[in-house]
N, C-alpha and C positions, 0 to 999 in steps of 0.2 A: 524264506524261500528266495532264490535266485531268479530274477526276471530277465529275461533276453529283451532287450530294447532296439527298436528298430530306426534307429537315427540314421539320417542321411547327412553325409559330410561333404563339404566341397574343399578341396586343397589347391592352393597355387603351384600350377605344373612346373614352375621355374624354380621356387624355393623350398614345396613340399610343405609350406606353413598353411595349418588350416585357415579357411577364409570365414566358414558358418556352417551350422548344423540346423537342422530342423527334425523335430519329432513329430511323426504322423498323429502321433496318439496322445500326447500331453495337452492340457493337464489333468485330464480326468483319469487316466489309467493308473496315474500314481495316487490317487486319491482312494481306491478301493482296497477291500481286504477280503481275499489276499489279492495281491498286487496283480496287476495283467501286464502284457508285454505283446511283444511283435508289431504288426502292422507295419512291416519292414518293406522297403522296397522289392518287392519280389520280383519283378521281371526287368527287361532293359530300359534304361531312362532314354526317353528322346529329348532333343535339343533344336531350338531355333535360335540359332546364334544371332540373326539380324534385330531379333527383338528381344534379347537378353532372358529368354525363358528356357525353363527345363522342366520335363512333364514327368510325374513321378507315379509310377504305377505299384500301389502299396495292397498287401497281403490283409489277410484276417488277424483280429486281434486274439490272444491266446486266453484260455484255450480255445480249440475250435470248435467243438459242440456243445458246451455249456456257456451261457453269458449270464448268468444269476447274479455274479458279482461285478460284471460290466454293464450296468444299465445304461440306458439311452440307444443312440444311433451309433455310438462310437466312432464318429468322426476323429481323424481322416484316414482309419482303416478302410480296406475294400472300395478305393477310391482311384482317380486320377487328379494329381494336383499338380497345376502350374506354379512354380518358384519364379522368382528373380533370380535369374543366374548369376549375377555379380555379388548379389547380397544375400540370398536365399529368402528374401521378402515373400510371404504369402500373396499370390495374385488372385487365385480363384481354385476352387476345387469341385468335383462332382463325385458323390458317392454312387456306385453301383449297387452296393448291397447294404441296408441299416442293419446294424446288428446282427452280422453274420453267425449264422448258426450251422452252414453247410459246408465250410472248407471252400467258399467261393473266392478265392483271391483273384487279384488282377493279374493272371499269370502272363500277359502278351504287353508287349512293347506298344505304347500309343502311336497310331500312325499319322504323320503331320499329310495334309493334302489340300489342295485349292480348289473352294468349293465355287459354285455358279458366280459369275460376275468378279473373282478376283479375289474375293473373299476368304481369309484365311482359315482351315478348319483341323478340328483332330478327330480321327474316329475310334472309338474306345470298343475293342472285342472282349467276349467275356466267357465264362466258362457256361455261364446260363444260356449261350447261344445268342444274346440279345447282343445287337450293335448300337451304340449311342453315337450321333454325331454332334459335334460342338463347335460352338466359334473358339478359335484357337487363343484370343486374345481376352475373350471376356467369360468363356464358359456358358454362353447362352446357347441354348440348343437349337439347331437347326431342323431337325426332325421332331416331331411331337414326343413328348416324355410323359406319362401318366403314372401317379402314384396309385397303386391298385391295393386293395384288401387283400389279406393272405390269413391262412389258417393260424389259428392260437396253438401255444405250447400246452401242453398238459403235464409239463415236468415243475413240480413243487420249487418256488423261487426261482422261476424263469419267466421273465417278462420279452417274448419274441415281439418286434416291431410290427405295428399292425397294417403296416403297407409297403410295398416294395416299388422300385420304378421299373416301367414298363416301355419299350421303345417301339417303334412301327416295324421294326426289322426283328425277327425272332428266327433262327437258322436250324433248330432243333426240336423235335416234340418235347411237349413240356408235363406231360402227364402218362403214367403207365396203371392200368388197370388189370384186374384177372382176366379179362376180356381179350386184353391184348398180350396175352403171353404166348410165346413161340418154342418150339422145339422142333429138333430134326425128326422126332418121331412123335407118334400118339403118346407114350409112355413119358418121354421127356417134357412134353408139352403139358400134361398134367402134371408133373413135377412141378413145371414153373408156375402154373396157375396156383397150386396150393401154398406155394411160397408167396406169390405177390398177395393172395389172400389173407395171408395170415400177419401180414404188416400192416402197418399205418400207411396208406396211399391216399392221394389226393393231387391238387394243382401243384404246380413249382412252389417252392418255399413252405412245405409242409415240414414243420420242425422234428428233430430227433425225438424218441420217445423211448419209454422201458420196454413198450411193446415191439419195439424195432419199426423204423421208418424207411420206406424206400424213397430214396432222393434220386429225383431223374427231372432235370440232367444233372450227373454228379460229380463231384470234384475233378473228375477226369475231364470233362468238359461235355458240351461246347466246344470252344475254342482255346485251347491250352497252349503248352510251350510252341514257340515258333512261330508265332504272332501273324500278322496278316502282310500281304502284298497288295500294291497299288498300281494301275495302269492309268495315269493321266490323260491319254487319250481317249481311252473308253468309260472314263471315271467309273471303272469297275474294280471293287475290293476283293481279292481272293482270301479264303481261308480253309483250312482243315478242320472237319469237325468231327467230333465223338458223341455216339449217342449208347451210354452204359451206363444202366441203372446200379446203385449202389445201395446196400441193406447197411443201416446204421442202428446200434442199439445203445442206450444207455445203460450201465451197469452201476447200482449203488457200489460205493468204494470197498465195502466190506465183503463183497461177492466177487470181486474181481477173480482172488485166485481158483476160486470154484469154477466160474466161469471159463477160464483158461483150462483147468484140468477136464471138463467135460465138453470142450469143444470137438465137433465132428472131424473127421479125417479131411472131409472138404473145406471146411472153415480154418482149419490147420495150413492147407494148401494155400488157400488164396485170400484169407482174412489177416486182420493184424488187430491187437488190441493195445491202448494207451491208458496210460495212468490219468491225464490232464489233472496234472498238479496242482493242487490246491482247490480243484473242484471237488462237490460231493460225489460225482459220477465219473467213471471210468467211461471208456468208450470201446466198442467192438465195431468195425466196419469191413464189408467184403464186396467186391462185384457179384451181382446175382448171376451166376452161371449155373448153369445145368453140369449134371454129373459128367458129361461130354466134354465141358469147358467151353462149351459156346454160351453167348447171352441169352437170356430169357426174354428178350425182347425181339420184336421181328428186325432182320437186316433191312437196311445197310446200317452198318455199327461203325462206319467212320465214311466219311464223303469229302470231297472237296467242292467248295461252292464258290459262286460269283455272286456279288451285290452290287447294283447299281446304286451309289451312294447319292446321287443326285434326285433319283426316282423315289430311294428309300425301299427298294424291294429286290428280292431273290431273282437272279436272272437264269441259273441252272445250279443243277445239284447232282452231282454223280457220285458213284460208289468208288472209295478208294481203297484199293487192296482186296484181298481175299481171304478167308479162312479155309474154304470149300473147294477144291478144283473144280473149275467150268461154272462157278456160280459168282456173281458180283456182288458178293455179301458187305465189302468193304471190312476194314480191320480197324481196330483202335489205333490211333496214331498219336506220336509224340514227335513234332518238328513241324516246319512250317513251307509254306510254297513261296516260288519266286517268281516275277512275272519279267518277260522281256518285251521291247519295243514292237518285235516282230510278231507279236501276238501269240506267245506260247506261255502257257504255266506250267513249271516244274515243281515237283512234290515227291519226297519219298516218305518218309515218317511212318511207314506201314510196318506191321509183322511179318510180311510176307518178302520184305527186304528189297522190294522194287523200286526204281526209281521212273517216274513218269513224266510225260509231258503231255499237257491237254491244250486244245485250241481254247484261246481265250474268251472268245463270243459264243462257242457253242457248248463247251465241255467235252466236246468228243476226245477218247484217248487216242494220241497219236503214235506214241513210241513207249517202250519198257525196257529197261535195263536192269537185269536182275545183280544187284551189289552183293560184294563178299562177305558182308556183315550188315547186322541193321543200320539202315539210315535214319535214325533217329536225329535228324539236324535240319537246319534250312540252308539249301543250295544257295550259292553266291555266283555272280558271273562278273566277267572282266574282259576288257580287249587289250590285245597287246600285238603291236605291229601289224594292225589292220584286221586281226583275227580276234573272233569272240569265241571266251571260252565258257565252260559251266563246270563248277566245283563242287563237292560235297564229301564231307568229312562222313566215315560209314565205321562207327564205332559201337553199335548195339547200345541194348540199355537192358540193365538188371531186372528192373521191374517188368518189363514186357517179354522178358524170356527170349529176344532176338539174340542172334548169334553176336558174338561181341569179337571186335578187332581194332586194329589200329591204322585204317585205310584212309588215305586222303585221295578221293579220284578225278580225275578232270577229262572233260569231252569239248571238242570244238563243234562249233555251230556254223552251218553254212552260211 
């Protein structure tokens, strides 16, 4: 079996010569049978040139939803790792998920900022909606982190890690029960209630199962692509969040063809099957959506939020976008926010194609512009001849189903 490795490589920009390599999951990954892989640098690397450090955000080891032959916590998958930029030497690492079974990649670029008293810090945002704040040079936590017990797996051969790290900052709900079901009318609410009741549910980190497990927060987030923005004057971190449950079902390998054949039209439309090569179980996953296409959990389904990193608490959290005209439902987002020194937060990322500006201190929406295609990107800003500009690439996104295009749109700020 071919295994894709998640090796990080550094090259000399002047000569093109390879300077060093670092493998996030060696040596344990290559001692398993079948071998595992991935753990790759999933998002953008952050650099502290002054202190010769690079910060690598890593994804999950393969396969995503079964870890029976990758026993242990699987370091350094699902982590942020600090390496010496000049040599690739390991300095420190922090694993946000042990023995990942939920596709909880670190999908965001680590945010470098200055902590109280001038100490250097890094903030890690996650798909679980948890934010970890660490000393940039040592990896020591600035805000408390607890290892909390989590549910066991009921899959033969699977040894789920018994605890997971919890931070003091949690941005999204971490549990969905039948009583929490939502629908646009009574009929859809009942449909959602029955779907939730039929699945294995519980707290965050409930493992995948043959019955089918409701994963919430899901692999869509929490905080996903686009990462975070930071306002150093107000020590506020800004993020776009998602609140979408995913139904994940493990399927014995010899039953995969039959499961594909018998899938409902709704599951064919929204779901996906994966073989999980080398594992005894294939996988089916689908967002928990009612027949109308709306999520089965109560809105908002997407928000933009501000966190005071010095205080370790959420300051505001407001719906971002809307599925239903006249209602602030929020939508699933793929993209990130950008903050200005003038007290504004700009973000698009939504399924309604809107680019919006928010007051950084209150979260009040100040402005909205309808983009000609989906703004699944992070805005940027720059100044030219004394004038400040805001730019976003509006290209749409296939999985979200937003309108696609090839637009780059620029605005001026007063």
